C-alpha positions in Angstrom: -0.5 -0.3 0.2 1.1 3.4 -0.7 -0.2 6.5 0.2 0.5 10.3 -0.1 1.0 12.1 3.7 -1.5 15.1 2.7 -4.0 12.3 1.6 -4.4 10.9 4.8 -7.8 11.3 6.6 -8.2 10.7 10.3 -11.1 7.8 9.2 -8.3 6.5 7.2 -6.8 4.8 10.5 -5.8 2.9 11.6 -2.7 1.5 8.7 -1.6 -1.0 7.8 2.3 -1.2 9.4 3.6 -2.2 5.8 2.2 1.2 4.8 4.3 3.3 2.4 4.3 7.1 1.7 5.5 9.4 -1.1 7.8 11.9 -0.4 9.9 14.0 -2.0 13.4 13.0 -2.2 15.8 16.1 -3.4 18.4 14.7 -5.2 16.3 10.9 -6.6 15.8 10.7 -10.8 12.1 10.7 -10.2 11.7 14.0 -7.7 10.2 11.5 -5.7 10.5 8.0 -3.4 8.1 5.5 -0.7 9.1 6.1 2.3 8.6 2.9 4.4 6.3 3.7 7.7 8.4 4.2 10.9 8.0 5.7 14.4 7.5 9.3 14.9 5.6 12.5 14.0 4.6 14.2 10.6 3.4 17.2 9.5 -0.8 17.7 9.5 -1.3 17.2 6.3 -3.3 20.3 6.2 0.0 22.1 6.8 -1.3 23.8 10.2 0.1 24.1 13.1 0.2 22.1 16.8 -1.1 18.2 14.7 0.6 15.6 13.7 -0.5 12.1 12.8 1.2 10.4 15.6 2.9 7.0 15.3 3.9 4.5 18.6 6.9 2.3 18.4 3.5 0.0 17.9 2.4 1.2 14.9 -0.5 2.4 15.9 -1.9 6.0 14.4 -3.8 9.0 15.8 -4.0 12.4 14.4 -3.4 14.3 17.7 -2.3 17.8 18.8 0.9 18.6 19.8 2.4 18.4 22.8 3.8 21.7 25.0 5.7 22.8 27.5 5.9 26.5 28.7 8.0 27.5 31.8 7.1 30.2 34.0 9.8 32.2 36.2 8.1 33.3 39.5 10.7 34.3 41.4 12.5 37.9 40.8 15.5 36.9 39.6 17.9 33.3 41.0 19.2 35.3 43.8 16.3 36.4 45.6 14.7 34.3 48.2 10.9 33.3 47.0 8.9 35.5 48.5 5.0 34.6 49.4 2.0 36.6 47.2 -0.6 36.6 45.3 -0.4 36.8 41.2 2.9 36.7 41.6 3.2 35.7 37.1 0.6 34.9 34.7 0.6 34.1 31.4 -2.1 34.0 28.5 -2.2 30.6 26.6 -1.9 31.4 22.9 -4.5 28.2 22.2 -6.5 26.3 24.2 -5.2 22.7 25.6 -6.3 19.4 27.9 -4.3 17.0 30.3 -2.5 20.1 31.9 0.3 19.3 34.5 2.5 21.0 36.1 5.7 21.2 38.4 7.8 22.9 40.2 11.8 23.6 40.3 13.9 25.7 42.6 17.1 26.5 42.1 18.6 26.7 45.7 16.6 23.9 48.1 14.3 25.5 51.1 16.6 24.7 53.9 13.2 24.9 56.3 9.6 24.4 55.5 8.1 23.6 51.8 7.0 26.3 48.6 4.0 25.8 48.1 2.2 27.2 44.6 -1.6 28.0 43.8 -2.3 27.8 40.1 -5.4 29.7 39.2 -7.4 29.7 35.4 -9.2 32.9 35.4 -9.6 33.7 39.5 -10.5 29.8 41.0 -7.8 27.5 41.8 -7.2 24.9 38.8 -5.7 22.4 42.1 -6.9 19.9 44.4 -3.9 20.0 46.6 -1.3 22.5 45.6 2.2 21.9 43.8 4.6 21.3 46.9 8.2 21.6 46.5 9.4 19.8 49.9 12.1 21.1 52.3 15.9 20.1 50.9 14.0 18.9 47.2 14.7 20.6 44.3 12.0 20.1 42.8 7.6 18.8 43.0 8.6 15.3 41.5 11.9 15.3 42.8 12.3 13.4 46.5 8.8 14.3 47.3 6.5 12.1 48.1 3.0 14.4 46.7 1.8 15.6 43.8 -0.6 18.1 42.7 -4.0 17.2 42.7 -5.5 18.9 39.7 -9.5 19.8 39.3 -9.0 21.5 36.5 -6.7 20.1 33.2 -8.0 22.1 30.4 -8.1 26.0 29.5 -8.9 28.2 26.9 -7.0 30.1 23.9 -6.8 33.8 26.5 -7.5 32.3 29.4 -6.1 34.0 33.1 -3.3 31.5 34.5 -1.4 33.2 37.7 0.6 31.4 40.0 0.1 32.8 43.8 3.5 31.7 46.2 1.3 30.0 49.6 4.1 29.4 51.4 7.6 30.3 50.5 10.4 28.4 52.7 13.5 29.3 54.0 15.8 30.9 51.6 14.7 29.4 48.4 16.1 30.6 45.1 15.4 30.5 41.1 11.4 29.5 41.5 10.2 28.1 38.2 6.6 26.1 37.3 6.6 24.1 34.0 2.9 24.1 32.4 2.3 21.2 29.8 0.0 19.4 28.7 -1.9 18.8 24.7 -3.2 21.6 22.0 -6.4 21.2 22.1 -6.8 24.0 19.2 -4.7 25.9 16.3 
């Protein structure tokens, strides 16, 4: 079976693992060639940003929006100790998103007490259990016994995503939050 990636439609999936794609091959006599399917991400047939044909190692296919990652600095700089505050940083995402997750990291750990962060969407918390970097830990994942519990894992384009620091610990510096998820729109 041979197809052109631009001819694929989501309804045509799944495809056989033996599927080959016609593609431009610079310098080849015919200008194109057949390429066997392999795990990877291919461009959206419409050329639209953010959407891909995802092929896993088992040969399963799906059209889906690409994952994203955004870093938000909550500290004024890397040398000033973290301080509590409301809306210490914000972000207005340029796309809808689903499967949103968040983690926090520090350059310098807290010597006493945890650093606790709340993430809000349009003024309402997105977390049932807040994001915590425990005393002596460098991130909310490394060594921490708990992770945030999500109340909301979606947002719409231009929602106000704001961050509060509820607890600053002692001497913690360089607080950064990383948000990951999947685009739900272009």
